[in-house]
N, C-alpha and C positions, 0 to 999 in steps of 0.2 A: 541345122542338125548338129553342127560342130560343138555346140554348148551343152548338149544332152549327154550325160555320162551313163555308161552301163551300170547296172546295180553293183557289180563287182568292183567298179572304180570309185564308188562313192565313199566318202569318209563318214563313218558312223560316229556321231557325237550326240550324246543325250544330255541336254541341258534343261534344268528345271529347278524348282524349289528343293533344296536339300542337296543338290549336286556339290561335290567337293572340288575346290580349286586351290592350287598352290600358288603362292605369291612370293616373288623375290623381294627381300628387304633392301634397305639402303646399303650401298656399297660401303664396306668397312676396310679392314686391313688387306692390303694387296688387291684391292678392288673385288674381294670376295664378298658374297652376300649370305645373310642368314635366309633360311627358307621358312615360310609360314604357311599354314593351311587353315581354311575355314570353309563354311558352307554358303551356298548361294541362297539368298532370300527371294530373288526375282531377277529378271533380265529384260533388256530392251535392245532391239536391233536398231542401231543408230544410223546405219547405212547398209546396203546389201553386203552381207558377209562380215560386218563388224558388229560385235555384240558387247554391250556393256552389262556387267553383272553387278547387282547390289548385294553387299556382303553382310553376313552375320557379324556382330561385334565380338563373338566368341572365337578367339584365335588360338592356334597351337603352333609352337615352334618345333620344327623338324630337327631332331637330334639323333645321334648314334649313342645307344646306351652301352653299359659295361660289357654286355654280351655281343656287341657289334651289330645289334638290330636297329633298324631305323624306326623311330617312334615319334609320336606327337606329344609334346608336353604343353599343357595349358598355360597360357600367358595372360597377364592382366596389366592393363594400362589405366591410369587414373582418368584420363580424358581421351576423347576421340582424336583431338589434335595430337596428343603424344603418340597414339597408335598410328596416325597418318604419317608422323615424322619417321617412325621406325620403318614403316612400309614404303616411305618415299612417295607418298601419294599427294597430289596437289589439288585434287578436286574439292570443290565446295559442296556443301549439302551432304546428302547421304554417302555413306561409305561405299565406294564403287570403283571398279576398274574395268578397262576394256580388255577383252581376251586377246592376247597376242603372245607370240613365242618368247619375246623378250621379258615381259613383266609376269606373265602367267605360264611358265614352262609346263609342258605336258598337259595342258588343259583338255586336249582332245582325248586323252586317256582318263584323266581324273574325273571329268564331269559325268562320266558314265556311272560313277559310284556315288552312293549316298552315305557310305560308312567310311570313316577316316582310315581305318586299318586296311580295308580292301583296296582303297585308292593308293595308299603308300606301298602296299605289296605289289601293285601293278607298275610302280615307277622306281622301286628300290634299286634296280640295276642301273637305271639312268642316273640316279643321284650318286651312286657310288662310283660310276665311271667318270663323272665330272669333277674337275678340280676347282671349279669356280664358286663353290658353296662352302660356308662354314657350318660344320655339324657339331 
């Protein structure tokens, strides 16, 4: 019985087609990273508790606009390999990433959303508090 959690202790995470996920890009100046966001096309549980998500090729760069708001700006890369280079992804085949705190920060918050702006609204304070990202 020690592995059964009460309902109030459970982490609620909704993951499915269309879920929003934030991905840290390749480290750049002073080891700071750009943040990108896309939607999930599907997922697979590769081992208990570890989920790999398959990503849409449509990516947005998270930036701060002139008014100080956090927004997603659509980005375009000529090839999937160039996109994988910017995202620092090494996987062969489909564009995919394993959900974890290091590569996909705040995934437990953003995957509840299917709309980019509502996901960003949920994590805007987290982004602004951190000094490890380039906006």
